[in-house]
Every structure is written in C-alpha cells, then in structure tokens.
LOKOL-636959 format. One record per residue: x, y, z of N, C-alpha, C, O, CB in turn; residue in one letter. Coordinates in steps of 0.1 Angstrom, whole numbers, plus 5000, padded with zeros to 4 digits. Atoms other than C-alpha are relative to their C-alpha. Glycine has a CB too. Example, Ala and Ser with C-alpha at 12.3 -4.5 7.8 and 13.67 -1.06 7.14 Angstrom:
<tornus>
500949885000512349555078500950125000501950125007499050005012A;499149895000513749895071499250115008499750225009500450054986S;
</tornus>
This chain:
<tornus>
500849885000500050005000500950135000501950135006499050005012X;499249885001501250354992500150065014501150125018499350104991X;500049944987500350455028501249945008501850015016498749975008X;498950064993502850205042501450064995502350075003500049844998X;498849935005505450355019500250135006501350175010499950014984X;499949874994504650695032500550005014501350085019498650074999X;499650014986505150575068501549985001502050015012499349885006X;498650024999508750495060500950124996502150124996500449884991X;499349885004509650845047500850065012500450055023499150104994X;499149944990512451025066500150154996499950194985501449945001X;499849865002513051395070501350034992502349964993500150085014X;498949965009515351555044501250045008501050105019499650114990X;498849974992518951605055500250155001499750234993501249934994X;499749864998520351935067500650064988500450184984500850035012X;499349955012522651975037499050024988499250114981501149914996X;501149985010519551935014499350135003499050204993499049885000X;500749874996517852215033500850124996500350224991499650005015X;499149895003520852435028500050024985500050134980501449975005X;500049995014520952354991498750074995498850154986500149864993X;501349945004517252444987500050155003499550234995498849925006X;500049864996517652765006500950094991500650214989500450025014X;499149935008520552864984499550034986499950124979501349934999X;500449995014518652824951498550034999497950004989500349874993X;501549995000515052914961499550104991498450084985499650035014X;500749895007514553234942499749974985498649984981500950125000X;500350035014514953124905499149884999498249884990501349974992X;500850125000513352794913498550045002497649994996500449905010X;501449954996510252964929499450074988498250044985500150095012X;500649935011509753184899499649914988498649924982500950114994X;500350105011509952884875498849925004497949884996501249914998X;501150084995507452694897498750084998497750034994500149965015X;501149915003505052994895499649994986498449994982500350145005X;500250005015505452994857499349874996498449864988501350024993X;500550145003504752614856498549995004497749944996500849895006X;501350014995501652644877499050094992497950054989499950055015X;500849915009500352934855499749934987498649934982500850134997X;500250085012500852714824499049895002498249874993501449944995X;501050114997498852434841498650065000497750014994500349935013X;501449945000495952674848499650044986498450044984500150135009X;500449965013496052784812499849884991499449904979501150094994X;500250125008495852424800501249964992501149874984498850024991X;498850035008499352424785500849895008501949925013500950124998X;499450114991500252084802501349964995502349945003499149885000X;498750045005503051984778501150105004502250055008499949984985X;499049894997504852314783500350005015501550015019499550134995X;499850004985504352294821500849885004501749895012498649995007X;499250124997505651934822501450014996502349975004499349884994X;498649985004508652024802500850095009502050065013500050054985X;499449914991509452314824500349935014501449955020499250135002X;499950074987508852104856501149905000501849885010498749945004X;498950105001511251834843501350075001502250025008499949924986X;498749934999513952094839500350055015501450045020500050134991X;499949964986513252224875500549885008501449905016498750065005X;499650124992513451874889501449964998502249915007499049884997X;498650045004516651804870501050105007502150065012500250004985X;499149904994518152134883500049995015501050025022499650144995X;500250004985516852094919499549865004498349855008499150115005X;500450144997516751714925499549975014498949875017501049904996X;500550024986516051754962498850095004498550105016501250035010X;501149914997513151994959498749924999498249884988500050124990X;501250085000509951824970498850064993498149994986499649985015X;501149935007507552084957500049984985499049974979499950155004X;499850025015508952054922499549864996498949844986501450034996X;500450145003508451674923498549995001497949924992500749905010X;501450014998504951714936499250074989498250014983499650065013X;500649935011504051964909500149924987499149924980500750144999X;499950085012505451744882499149885000498549844990501549964998X;500850114999503651444895498550034998497849964991500149945014X;501449965002500351634896499750034986498750004980499750135009X;500249975014500851764861499949874991499149864982501150094995X;500050135008501651414848498749925002498349854993501249915004X;501350074998498451284864498950054992497949994990499650015015X;501049945008496451514842500149964985499249984978500150155000X;499850045015497951374809499149884996498549894985501449974998X;499250034988497751104824501149914996501049824987499149935010X;498950105001501050924827500249945014500949995022501450074995X;500250064987500250704856501349975008501550025019499149884999X;498950054992503450534866501050115003501550125014500849904992X;499149894997505650844862499450105010500150155019500350084987X;500649914990503151054881500149955014500550035023498550024996X;499950064987503050824910501550015005501750035017499549855001X;498550004997506950804910500350145006501050155016500949964988X;499649874996507251184913499250045012499850125020499850104988X;500849964988504451224938500649945013500850005023498649954998X;499450074989506050964961501350065004501750085016500249854998X;498749934998509451124957499850145007500650175016500850014987X;500249874994508051464965499649995014500050075022498950074992X;500350014986506451344997501149955008501249985020498849905001X;498850054993509651165006500950125004501550135014500849904992X;499149884998511551495002499450105010500150175017500250074987X;500749904991508851695022499049935008497849955006499450124992X;500950094992507351445047499050085009498050035013500749905008X;500949924991505851725069499350114993498750195000500950055011X;500649905008504451935041498649964997498349894987500850034987X;501450055002500651895045499450044987498749954981499250065011X;500649975014499652085013500549904989499849884980500350144996X;499550095010501851844994499249875000499049814990501549965003X;500850124999499851545007498650034994498049944987499849965015X;501349975006496651724996500150004985499349944978499550145005X;499850005015498051784961500249864995499749824984501250094997X;499850145004499251424959498749925001498549844992501149935009X;501350074999495851294971499150034988498549944983499350035013X;500949965011494051494944500549934987499749894979500050154998X;499550065012496451354917499849855000499449804990501650035000X;500350155000496050994929498649974998498249884991500449955014X;501550025003492251034929499850014985499049944979499250105008X;500249985015492551164893500549884993499949854982500850124996X;499450125007494550844884499149885003499549774999501449985004X;500950124996491750624899500549925012499949825015499949914988X;499450064988493850534929499350055013499850125021501550025002X;500949944989490950604954500549965014500550045023498649954998X;499650044986492250394983501350075004501450115015500349855000X;498849934997495750544981499750155003500350215012501049994988X;500349864998494250894978499450025013499750125020499050054988X;500749994987492050835008501150005011501050085021499149885002X;498950004990495150745029500850125000501250175011500849874998X;499149885001497151035016499250125006499850215013500450034986X;500849894994494351285025499949995015500050095022498550004994X;500150024986493951135059501450035007501450095018499749855004X;498749964995497751175064500250155000500850205009501149934991X;500049865001497451535053499450065013499950165019499450064987X;500749954988494951595081500849975013500850065022498649945001X;499350044989497051405106501250105003501550135015500649864999X;498849914998500051645101499650144999500550234998501149964989X;500449864998497951955103499450084989499250204990501250075004X;500649935011496352035070498650045004497749965008499949914987X;501349944996493352265078499550084988499450204989500150085013X;500549935012491852345044498649944996498449824999500950014988X;501250055005488452305028500349894990499649794989499150104994X;499750095011490052124999500249855005499649764999501250044992X;499650144996491451825018498749935005498549815002501150005011X;501250074995488151755036499049984989498349884989499450095011X;500950015012486151815004500349884992499449794989500050124992X;499750115008488051564984500049875008499649765002501550024995X;500250124991488151315013498549965000498249845000500650025014X;501550035000484351345015499549944987498749844987499250135003X;500450065013483951274978500449854999499649774994500650084988X;499550145001486050954980499149915009498749805005501549995003X;500850084990484150835011498649984994498049874996500050075013X;501350015006480850904993500049904989499049824988499550144995X;499950105011481950704963500149865005499749774998501250034991X;499950134994482550414987498749975008498749885016501249995009X;501350014992479050475002500250005015499449955022499349874996X;499749984986480550565035499550145004500250245006501549995004X;500649875000478050845039500250085013500350205013498549994997X;499949934987478350915076501350075001501450195006499949905012X;498749934999482050985074500150114989500850214992501149894998X;500049905011481551175041499450135005499950245003499349954987X;500849884994479051405059500950075010501050195010498749955006X;499149944990481551455087501050094994501350204998500749895009X;499049925006484251575064499550124991500150224990500949914991X;500649895007481951785042499650115009499850235005498749954993X;500249894990480951975073501250075004501250195006499349945013X;498749944997484552035081500550094988501150194990501149895003X;499649925011485152155046499250145000499750244997499649934986X;500849884999482252405051500650095011500650225009498649965004X;499449924989483952525084501250084995501450194999500449915011X;498849935005487152615065499850084988500650174986501149894998X;500249935012485652745033499650145003498750165011499049934991X;500449864999485453125030499250054988498550154989501250085003X;500749965012484253164994498549975001498149865003500749944988X;501550014998480453224994499549894989498749814993499350134998X;500550095010479853034961500449865002499749765000500550054986X;499650134996481952744972499349945012498949835012501550005003X;500950044988480052735005498749954995498149855000499950115010X;501350035006476852724985500149864994499249774996499550104990X;499850135006478152424966500249895010499649785009501250004990X;499850104990479252244997498749975007498449855011501050055010X;501450024994475752295013499249914991498549824995499350135003X;500750085010474352144981500449855001499649765001500250054985X;499450145000476651834982499649945014499349825014501550004998X;500450064986475951795020498549965000498249865005500350115011X;501450045001472251795012499849874992499049794996499250114993X;500150135007472751524986500449885008499849775007500850014987X;499550114991474651315011498949965010498749845012501350045007X;501050034991471851345036498849944993498149854998499550135007X;501150065008469251265009500349854997499449774997499850074987X;499650145003471250945001499749915013499449805011501549994997X;500350074987470650845038498550025003498149975014500950055011X;501549974998466950945034499750095012498750095018499449865003X;500249894990467451225060499550124993500250224991501350035008X;500549905009465151435039499850145006500150244999498749964994X;500249874994464351715063501450075002501550194999499449995014X;498649944999468151775069500450044986501050154985501049905007X;499749975013468651755032499450134995500050224989499749894990X;500849885004465952025026500750125006500850224999498549995005X;499449894994467652255051501350044993501650154991500249985015X;498749975007471052215034499850064986500550164982500849874999X;500349945014469552284999499550145002499950234994498949924993X;500549864998467852595013501250095004501350214999499050005012X;498849924997471152715028500850034987501350144985500949935010X;499349985013472752664994499350114992500050194986500149874992X;500749915008470052864977500150145006500250244998498549964998X;499849864994470353155002501350064996501450184994500049985016X;498749955003474053184993500150024985500950114980501049905005X;499949995015473553134955498749964994498449844993501249914995X;501350035005470153164939500049964985498949954979499150125002X;500050015014471353104904500149864994500149844982501250084995X;499750145004471852724903498749924999498149895009501049935009X;501250075002468952534888500049865006499049815011499749984985X;499950134994470252194900499749995015499249895020501449944997X;500349994986469952304936498550015002497949945011500750115007X;501449995000466352404931499349874997498349835003499450114991X;500550135004465752074914500149905011499249835015500749954987X;499850094989467251874943499150035011498649945018501550015004X;500949974989465252064968498549964996497849925005500050165003X;501450035005462052014947499849855001498749805006499850044986X;500150154999462751634946499849965014499049875017501249934994X;500150034985463251624984498650045005498049965012501150075008X;501349964995460051824990498949914994497949885001499750154995X;501050095006458151594966499949875008498849825010500449974985X;500050124993459251294985499350025014498849925020501449955002X;500749974987457951465017498650044998497950095007500850125007X;501549985004454551504999499750155000498550185003499149925009X;500349865000454851884997500050044985500950114980501150085007X;500149985015453651904960500150144996500750174986498849934995X;500149865004452952274959501450065000501850144991499050085009X;498649954999456452364971500949944989501750014983500649975014X;499250075011457952104947499750064987500750084979499749855000X;500449945013456052254918500750134997501250154986498450014999X;499449875001457352604924501549984998502150054990499850085013X;498550035002460952464927500349954987501449994981500549915011X;499750065013460752264895499950114990500650114980499049894997X;500249895009459452574877501350095000501850134990498850085003X;498849924999462352774890501349934995502150004989500350045015X;498950075006464852504881500050004985501150024979499949855005X;500149995015463652504845500350144995501050164985498649964995X;499749865003463752884845501550035000502050104991499250095009X;498649974999467352884856500849914991501949954986500449975014X;499350095009468452584834499049934991498649824994500949905008X;501050055009466152524805500549884992499749824985499550114991X;499550125007468452254791500249885009500849785005501450044994X;499950124991468252024821498849914998497749945002500050055015X;501150095004466151734809499349945013498149915013500549884992X;500650054988465651604845499050105006498050065011501149965010X;500949904995464151934856498850014992497750034997500850145001X;501150005009461951944826499049885002497849905002500450004985X;500850124998460751594833499250015013498049985013501049875001X;500749994987459951654870498950114999497850095005501050045011X;501149905001458051974861498849954992497749984995500650134993X;501050055009456151794834499149905008497949905006500649924989X;500850094992455051524859499050085009497850045011500949915009X;500949914992453651804882498950064992497750074996500850115007X;501049945009451851964853499049904996497849934995500750064987X;500950115004450351634842499149975012497849955010500749874997X;500850034988449151574878499050115002497950085008500949995012X;500949894999447551914877499050024988498250114988500850135003X;500950005012445751844844500550104989499750124980498750055005X;499549915010447952084823500949914990502149934990500950115006X;499350095009448851824796500750074989501750024985499049894995X;499449945012449552064768501450065004502350044996499050124995X;498749954996452352244787500949895003502149905000499850105012X;499150124997453651914800500649944988501749904987499249905008X;499550065012453851784765501250084994502150024989498949994989X;499049925006455952074753501449985008502449975002499650155000X;498750024992458452034782500549864998501749844997499650025015X;499650145002458551654776500649984986501649914985498949905002X;499450005013459251704739501450055000502350004994499250084990X;498649944999462251924748500949905008502049885005499950145007X;499250104992463351674775500449884992501549834993499249965012X;499650125009463251394749501150044990501949954987498749954993X;498949965009465351594725501450005007502449975001499750144994X;498749994992467951644753500449865004501649845006499850095011X;499750134995467751284765499149904994498149854999499850005016X;500950085008466251064738499949855004499049794999500550004986X;500050154996466950724755499449985013499449865018501449954999X;500650024987465250784788498649964999497750054996500250135009X;501450065003462150564787498950075008497850095002500049865003X;501149934993460150744815499650134993498450164994500450035014X;500449885007460251064795499149964988498150034986501350074994X;500850045011458950884764498649955004497649994998500749894991X;501250054995456250704784499050125003497950124999500249915012X;500849894995454951024800499750104988498750174989500750085011X;500349925012455251204766498849954993497950034988501250014991X;501250065007452750964751498750035008497750065002500149844999X;501249964992450351034780499750154998498550184996500349975015X;500249855002450751414777499450034987498550114986501250085003X;500549975013450251414740498649954998497750014992500949934989X;501450065001447151184742499050095007497950125002500049865006X;501049924992445551394770499850144994498850204996500550015014X;500249875006446151714750499550004986499550104979501450075000X;500750025013444451574719500949984988500549984977499250124997X;499050035011447651504699500249854999501349805001501350085002X;500050155000446751134694500949944990501549834993498649954999X;499150065010448751074662501450015005502249915003499850084987X;498649994995451951204678500249905012501249845013500250145005X;499950094989451151004709500349864995501149785001498750005009X;499950145006450850684688501449984995502049884996499049984988X;498650015005454250764671501049975011501949895010500350134993X;499150024989455950784705499849875007500749815013499950125009X;500250134995454250474717500749894993501349804998498549965000X;499250095008455750284688501550015003502249915003499750034985X;498649984997459150434696500349935013501449875015500350155000X;499850064987458750324732500149854999500949785006498950055010X;500150145002457849974721501449954994501949844999498949964991X;498750045006461049954700501150015011502049935011500450094988X;499049984990463150084729499949885010501049835015499850135008X;500250114991461649814752500549874994501249795001498649995005X;499650125007462349544726501550005000502249895002499450004986X;498649995000465949664723500649975014501749915015500550144995X;499550034986466349654761499949865003500949805009499250085010X;500150144998465049304762501149924993501749834999498749954995X;499050065008467549204735501450025007502249935008500150054986X;498849974993470349374754500149925013501249885016500150155004X;499950094988469449184786500349864996501149805004498650015007X;499750135004469548864767501549994996502149895000499149964987X;498650005003472948954753500950015012501949945013500350124991X;499349994987474149054788500149865007501149825012499450105009X;500050134994473048714801500949904993501749835000498549945000X;499250095008474748524773501550045002502449955003499650004985X;498649954998477848744777500649955013501749915014500150154999X;499650044987478048664814500349855001501349815007498950045011X;499850145001477748294807501349974994502149894999498849934993X;498750035008480548294781501250055008502349995008499950074987X;498849954992482748514804500349905011501549885014499650145006X;499750104990482348264832500849884995501749835001498749955007X;499450115006483347984809501550044996502449964998499349954987X;498749965004486348184796500950005012502149965012500050144994X;499250004988487548244832500449865005501649845009499350085011X;499850144996487247874840501149944991502049874996498849925000X;499050055009489247784809501450055003502449985002499650024985X;498749934997491948034817500649945013501849925013499850155001X;499550054987492247904853500649864998501549825005498949995010X;499550135003492747554839501150004990501549894985498849914995X;498849995009495547684816499649974986500549944978501149925005X;500450035014493447614785499850144993498750194990498649925000X;500049865004494447954770499450024986498850124983501450055000X;500649985014493447894733498550005001497950094994500549884991X;501550004999489847804742499550125008498550185005499549875007X;500449884992489748084768500050124990499150214991501050025012X;499949895010490848324740498850014991498250124989501349994992X;501250005009488048214718498750045007497950115002499849864994X;501249964992485448254746500050155002498950215002500049925013X;500049854998486648604754499650074987498950184987501450055004X;500449945012486248684717498549994998497950094992500849944988X;501450015001482748554718499250105009498250155005499549855003X;500649904991481948774748500050134993499050214994500850005013X;499849875006483249074729499150024987498850134983501450034996X;501049995011480848994700498750055005498050134998499949864993X;501349964993477949044724500250145006499450235005499649905010X;499849874993479549334743501450054997502450035004499949985016X;498749955005482349504724500750095010501950115010499950064987X;499449914991482849754752500249945014500450015024499150125002X;499850064987483149494780501550015004502449944998499649854999X;498649974997486349624796500749895006501949865003500050125010X;499450114993487049324818500449894991501549844991499149955012X;499750115010486749074790501150044991501949964987498749974992X;498949955009488949284767501350005007502349965001499750144994X;498850014992491549314794500549865002501749835000499950075013X;499750144998491448944802500549944987501549864987498849925005X;499650055013491748864765501450044997502249964991499050044988X;498649955003494849084762501049925008502149895003500150155004X;499150074992496448904791500249854996501349794997499550005015X;499950135006495648564776500950004988501749904986498649944996X;499149995011497348674744501450005004502349944998499650134992X;498650004995500448744764500449875005501549835003500150115011X;499750144995500248404781500349914988501149814989498849945008X;499750085012500248264745501250054993501550014981498850004991X;498849945006503448464738499750094988500550114980500949894996X;500449905010501448694715500150145006499150215007498649964994X;499849884991502948984734499550134992498850214998501450025003X;500349885007502549254707498450024999497950135001500650004986X;501549995001498749174702499550045014498650125015499449874995X;500649974986498149174740500350145004499450215009500749915010X;499649864997500049504745499150104992498750204998501550024998X;500949915008498149664716498650015005498050125006500049954985X;501350004994494849554732499950095012499050175014499549865003X;499949924987495849704766500150154997499550235003501149955009X;499949865003496950024750498850064994498450184996501250024990X;501249955006493750054730499050035011498250125010499449894990X;500949984989491750014762500350145007499450225010500149895011X;499649874993493750304778499750124992499550234997501549995004X;500349895009493150524748498550045002498150165003500249974985X;501549984998489350484754499750035015498850115018499249884996X;500349994986489550464792501350045007501949965014499449875007X;498749964994492650664803500150005015501349995020500450144995X;499950014985491750654840499849865005499749855018498950095005X;500250144995491350274842501349955006502349914999499649914989X;498850034993493950204868500449854999501649824998499950035015X;499750145001493649824866500749964986501649894986498749925001X;499450025013494449824829501450064999502450004994499250064988X;498749944999497350064835501049915007502249895003500050145006X;499150094992498749824861500349884992501549834992499349965013X;499850125008498249524838501150034989501949954986498749964993X;499149975010500149704810501450015005502449964999499650134993X;498749984994503049794833500649865003501849835000499950085013X;499550134996503249434845500449924987501449854987498949925007X;499850075013503049294809501350044994502249964990498950024990X;498849945006505849524797501249955008502349915002500050155000X;498950054991508049424827500249854997501449804996499750025015X;499850145002507349054821500549964986501349874984498749935002X;499550025013507949074784501550025000502349944993499350094989X;498649974999511349224792500749885007501849845003500350135008X;499450114992511948934817500149884991501049804992499149975012X;500050115009510948674790501250014991501949914988498749994993X;498949975010513448834766501449975007502349935000500050144995X;498750034993516148794793500049865006501049835013500150105012X;500050144996515148434800499549975014499749875019501449954999X;500650024986513248484833498749934998498149934988499950145007X;501350065000510048294842498950094996499050214999499749935013X;501149915005506748424827498949985010498449875013499649964986X;501250004992503948514851499150134997499550245001500350005016X;500749895005501348734835499050075010498750185009499249974988X;500949944990499048784865500650005014500050055023498649925000X;
</tornus>
C-alpha cells in the first residue's frame, strides 16, 4: 500500500535544506510559471518546464509534487506516482503536498491510496476545505456516507468563498438525501439557495426532496424555478412535466417533455409520459408515434438483457478455461463475449492477458493500449500493461513468465 510506503519516509537532511535555501529564488519563479501554464491548460509546456526544474533541483519536494500532479492530468500514471511519492519523501511534513498528491492519485483512479494520503494530510495539520472536500467525495463514492458527511461539514467550516460554500451545502444535502434524511437535506439545499440563487440543479434537488415529503405545491414551484434557471436540464423538465400532468395541464407538460426527449432521447420514462401528455392534450397521432418508439426501445432493452445474460455465461466459461490453463479455448470464449459486448472492459483486458500468456505479446499489449486510449483513467488496465511490459522484458532475458 502507498500508505505503508509513506510511513517509511524520513526527514530530508540538513545539507539538502541548505541546498534548497541557496537556490530558492529562481526555482520559485519557475514553479509559479509552471503552475500558470497548468491553469492555462498548457500541460505539455508545464511538464517540460517542471522536468527541467526537477533536474536542476533534484532535492526539491514541491517541484516533484508539481510534476507528479501535472503528469496525472495527461495521464502518465506510473511516472506521476513516482514523482508524487518522491515529492512526499522529500517533504514528509508538508501537509499541502499530501493534499495535492491525494488529488492527483484520485485523478488516476487510485481511490484507496488517495484516501490514505488525504487522511495523512489531516494528521499532520492540513486545515483546508479542499482536503476535507476531496476526502468526503471519495468516502461518498464508497457509500460511507456518515464519514463523508462529517468531512463535508469540516470543509464548510474552513471554506470562506460564498459560492463554494453554497456548493458544499448542496453536496451535503445530497449526502443526507442518500441516507433518506430528507428534512436535513431540505435545510441544506435551502442554505445553498440562500447563498447562491442561480443554480437550477439545487432548486431541482430541493424540489425532489419536497416531493418525497409530499409537499407537492412547494415542489411544483421549485421545479418551475429549476427550469427557468436551466432550461436545458432534461431532469428538471421531466419533473416539472409530471407535476403539470398531475394538475391536468397536459398541453404544457407535452411541450416540456418533447424538449426533454430531444435532450435525453433514450430515457424511457420521458417517452412514456410524453405519450400520456400528447394523448391527453388531443395530439393522438403524435402519441401513437411515440408509443411505437417506446415499444422499440423496450424490445431493444430485452435483447440487450438477453445479450448480457449470454455474455455473462460465456465470460464465466472463459475464466474457468483460463484457470485450467486452456488458453486457446479461453481466448475464443473471450472473443465470443466481445461479439455480444464489444465495450466489455474486463473481457477485453482478460483477452489481452491471455494473448500474452500465449506469447502473442504485441497483440496483447496493443489491446491494453487500446483500452487505455478509450479509458485513460482505468487503473487496473494501466497496472496490467506495466506488468506485461515488465514480464515481456523478463521473458526476453530468459526469466520465468507470470502474466497475472
């Protein structure tokens, strides 16, 4: 675990500190320039400059951390992690460095490592909204809502920017809504609106919560305001339309649903309620057209479910064949899976690794690289590619082959 590695870091030596103090001025101006380039989106130029800084100041932790963070945005996973860890090693007591490293690791899909790094930042004294905010997001993604709420509250305590505070109240409301604490969620959404009245998504979230609490009149007003603030939000249009239908205003509901359907053509509840609204408003021919469209969508869904079932069966067979070292048959089964589900990430990755086991290294590596082009944040595929490249080198040097 990266956290265990962090626990072994030692304080930089006195002579290193002297070296840094002697060269701080030109280095600092270059770091400022690099950070400006990153903010402007000029990542390649920033990375090139940061590489020069690291080369010139090899004991500077902040330069390593900045380079690691920039590389995580490209992303160049392995190099990014290398520079991040080196930066933390050089500055083990630098709490903002842990926050920056945690954000970069989260960007690379290393959620568990990021979680530990953020927690370490707090342990050594980091008191910023950012560290608690990002920690809360990771905890929420793991459905650890109680702890996520705790850190979101701490983020609110440290945040001074009004608009950011509004956003934090909104997210805190969503976390409470996930736990079905609707009254608390309502209060958080209201706090958010008091600080920033311009965000349609907050009015929508408050409306949904009020609707669940059976406060239909309040929900109706909020849905109207959400659409007024963000007329391109298909979810807001949909919820407003349901309220209009319930109130007997089918004609207006139909117009909102037609727009919602244009924005989100594959969401079946929109199409279903559109058929109702059109029928009730006397537009029966149009209603019939959308009923036919809904029938086709349902048929396609049924076919997709059948394909998913068959794909799961074949995938199970492929895994069993692979475990029994029957790689040729496993390869064929994975290919059959991909005929049903060409975007099945796990099957495609497994097929690539089987190709490597069959000494078809170039094909396997090409498959893994193709996955990363489509899914650059997929940490498991990145790890697999690194392992395969190392093992291919080992095979070339006559070492034993172990692809997994």
